[in-house]
Structures are given as C-alpha cells and as structure tokens.
C-alpha positions in Angstrom: 0.0 0.0 0.0 2.9 2.3 0.7 4.3 1.8 -2.7 1.0 2.7 -4.3 0.8 5.9 -2.3 4.4 6.7 -3.4 3.6 6.1 -7.0 0.5 8.4 -6.8 2.5 11.1 -5.1 5.2 10.9 -7.8 2.6 11.0 -10.5 1.0 14.1 -9.0 4.4 15.7 -8.6 5.4 15.0 -12.2 2.0 16.3 -13.4 2.5 19.6 -11.4 6.0 20.0 -12.9 4.7 19.4 -16.4 1.9 21.9 -15.9 4.3 24.4 -14.4 6.9 24.1 -17.2 4.5 24.1 -20.1 2.7 27.2 -18.8 5.4 29.7 -18.2 3.7 32.9 -19.5 3.6 35.7 -17.0 0.1 36.4 -15.6 -1.1 39.4 -13.5 -3.8 38.5 -11.1 -5.5 41.6 -9.8 -7.4 41.4 -6.5 -9.3 44.3 -5.0 -6.3 46.2 -3.4 -3.5 43.8 -4.3 -2.0 42.6 -7.6 0.0 39.3 -7.9 2.4 38.7 -10.7 3.1 35.0 -11.4 3.3 32.4 -14.2 0.2 30.7 -15.6 1.4 27.3 -14.5 1.7 28.3 -10.8 -1.7 30.1 -11.1 -3.3 26.9 -12.4 -1.8 24.7 -9.7 -2.7 27.1 -6.9 -6.3 27.4 -8.2 -6.6 23.6 -8.4 -5.3 23.3 -4.8 -7.6 26.0 -3.5 -10.6 24.4 -5.3 -9.8 21.0 -3.7 -9.4 22.5 -0.3 -12.7 24.5 -0.5 -14.5 21.5 -1.9 -13.2 19.3 0.8 -14.2 21.8 3.5 -17.7 22.0 2.1 -18.0 18.2 2.1 -16.7 18.1 5.7 -19.1 20.8 6.9 -22.1 19.6 4.9 -21.8 15.8 5.2 -19.2 14.5 7.5 -19.8 16.6 10.7 -23.6 16.0 10.7 -23.1 12.3 10.1 -20.6 12.1 13.0 -23.2 13.9 15.2 -25.9 11.4 14.2 -23.5 8.5 14.9 -22.7 9.9 18.3 -26.4 10.3 19.2 -27.1 6.8 18.0 -24.2 5.3 20.0 -25.4 7.2 23.2 -28.9 5.9 22.6 -27.7 2.3 22.1 -25.5 2.5 25.2 -28.3 3.9 27.3 -30.8 1.3 26.3 -30.2 -2.0 28.2 -31.4 -4.8 26.0 -32.7 -8.0 27.7 -31.5 -11.2 26.2 -33.9 -12.8 23.8 -35.8 -15.8 25.2 -34.6 -19.1 23.9 -37.1 -21.1 21.9 -36.9 -24.8 22.0 -35.4 -26.3 18.9 -37.7 -28.4 16.7 -34.9 -30.9 16.2 -35.2 -33.5 18.9 -31.9 -35.2 18.4 -32.8 -38.3 16.4 
C-alpha cells in the first residue's frame, strides 16, 4: 500500500512539474487592493489546490460533521438502552 501511495505522489508531482513548465507565460492576477504577478502554471496549480481545499471543506461541513453527530447520538442511545437477552425457543430438532 505504501508503494501505491508513493507512485500516486510521484505522478501528481510530475503532473505539477509538467503543468508548471509548459505554462510559463507571465500572468497578472488583480485582486481588490492587491496585484499578484506569477506564471500561468503556478496560477493553475494554486487554483486547483484551493478548489480541492474549498470542496473538501464544504463536504466536511455539509456531510461528515452532521453524520458524526448522528452517529454519536445513535451510540449514546444504544449505550443507554439496556437490552434483555432474547428468550430461547426450543429447537424443533429432537436429536434423532
């Protein structure tokens, strides 16, 4: 499993290097009171990273945290309820 993770990491690193090297045109990014001068490759990689982080945060806030809360409530309810053992019914098999 560690080898697969290493291969994925290397593939992403090579992909980032390729994007950065093929897109070397200068780009001016103008924000409200601030201007940033960079290359288009770096701008692409940073925007992809920011998009992944924002998307992951939205999934975390919208899905994961509420599901953990429901799981906690269900575990508390299950721990609070004492279940009696089910009565044993006689087996129809009489041993012959």
